C-alpha positions in Angstrom: 0.0 0.0 0.0 1.1 3.5 -0.6 1.8 5.7 2.5 -1.3 7.9 2.2 -3.6 4.9 1.5 -2.2 3.1 4.5 -2.7 6.2 6.8 -6.3 6.6 5.4 -7.0 2.9 6.0 -5.7 2.9 9.6 -7.4 6.3 10.2 -10.7 4.8 9.1 -10.2 1.8 11.4 -9.4 4.1 14.3 -12.5 6.2 13.6 -14.7 3.1 13.4 -13.2 1.5 16.5 -12.9 4.4 18.8 -15.5 6.9 17.6 -18.4 5.1 16.1 -18.4 1.8 18.0 -19.2 3.4 21.4 -22.0 5.4 19.8 -23.5 2.3 18.2 -23.3 0.4 21.5 -24.4 3.2 23.8 -27.1 4.6 21.6 -30.2 3.0 20.2 -30.0 2.4 16.5 -33.1 4.6 15.9 -31.2 7.5 17.4 -28.0 6.9 15.6 -29.0 9.2 12.7 -28.9 12.2 15.1 -25.4 11.4 16.3 -24.2 10.7 12.8 -25.6 14.1 11.7 -23.9 15.9 14.5 -20.6 14.2 13.7 -21.0 14.9 10.0 -21.8 18.5 10.6 -18.8 18.9 12.9 -16.6 17.3 10.3 -17.9 19.6 7.5 -17.4 22.7 9.8 -13.9 21.7 10.7 -13.0 21.1 7.0 -14.5 24.5 6.1 -12.5 26.2 8.9 -9.3 24.5 7.7 -10.0 25.7 4.1 -10.6 29.3 5.2 -7.3 29.2 7.2 -5.5 27.8 4.2 -6.9 30.6 2.0 -5.8 33.2 4.5 -2.3 31.7 4.6 -2.1 31.6 0.7 -4.2 34.6 -0.2 -1.5 36.4 -2.2 -0.5 33.2 -4.1 -4.1 32.3 -5.0 -5.2 35.8 -6.1 -4.7 35.2 -9.8 -7.0 32.2 -9.7 -9.9 34.0 -8.1 -10.7 31.2 -5.6 -13.5 32.9 -3.6 -16.4 32.2 -6.1 -15.2 28.6 -6.7 -14.9 28.0 -3.0 -18.4 29.5 -2.2 -20.1 27.5 -5.0 -18.7 24.2 -4.0 -19.2 24.7 -0.2 -22.8 26.0 -0.9 -23.6 22.8 -2.8 -22.2 20.6 0.0 -23.9 22.4 2.8 -27.2 22.8 0.9 -27.4 19.1 0.0 -26.5 18.0 3.6 -29.1 20.3 5.4 -31.7 19.6 2.7 -31.3 15.9 3.4 -31.5 16.4 7.2 -34.6 18.6 6.8 -36.4 16.1 4.5 -35.6 13.2 6.8 -36.9 15.1 9.8 -40.0 16.1 7.8 -40.7 12.5 6.9 -40.1 11.4 10.5 -42.4 14.0 11.9 -45.1 13.1 9.4 -45.0 16.2 7.2 -44.3 13.9 4.2 -46.7 11.1 3.8 -45.8 7.7 2.3 -47.2 7.0 -1.2 -48.2 3.5 -0.1 -48.0 1.3 3.0 -45.2 -0.8 1.3 -42.8 2.2 1.2 -40.0 2.0 3.7 -39.2 5.0 5.9 -36.8 7.4 4.1 -37.7 6.4 0.6 -39.9 9.4 -0.1 -37.4 11.9 1.5 -34.5 10.4 -0.5 -36.5 10.6 -3.7 -37.4 14.2 -3.1 -33.8 15.1 -2.2 -32.5 13.4 -5.4 -35.0 15.3 -7.5 -34.1 18.6 -5.9 -30.4 17.9 -6.3 -31.0 17.3 -10.0 -32.6 20.7 -10.3 -29.9 22.4 -8.2 -27.2 20.9 -10.4 -28.6 22.8 -13.4 -28.2 26.1 -11.5 -24.8 24.9 -10.2 -23.6 24.1 -13.7 -24.3 27.7 -14.8 -22.6 29.1 -11.7 -19.6 26.8 -12.2 -19.3 27.7 -15.8 -18.8 31.3 -14.8 -16.5 30.4 -11.9 -14.2 28.2 -14.0 -13.9 30.0 -17.3 -12.2 28.3 -20.2 -10.5 31.5 -21.6 -7.3 31.1 -19.6 -6.7 27.7 -21.2 -7.5 28.6 -24.8 -4.9 29.4 -27.4 -5.1 32.9 -29.0 -6.5 31.6 -32.3 -9.3 29.5 -30.8 -12.7 31.2 -30.6 -15.7 30.0 -28.7 
């Protein structure tokens, strides 16, 4: 194994053994979604903080690449899809979203709605990403769009 893959593999084992196992044992499986959501939110927030700190440290070097718009679009998509999923799961659990039939399992309707909304959001994201990542810097002088 390569060094990074080995570290990631052992890190994943450590996370599973020391962080998730006690939660699974101590908490009821029905409540695990709440703990998983809290841990995931903490993880995203920590990654976002690290990215902001990285930007502040390399602001002058990154200025020609205009990273702010790129950063905001990608982070907006990640946070939006995460919180949208949490809201839809909670709405279905509370009873705001009704099952189409009695044979549907819990979470199917919420996941279906979230997948549909993500498809719509990706159309908007594609337009935003097209403006954030222009092709002009990579084109030769004679090429015309």
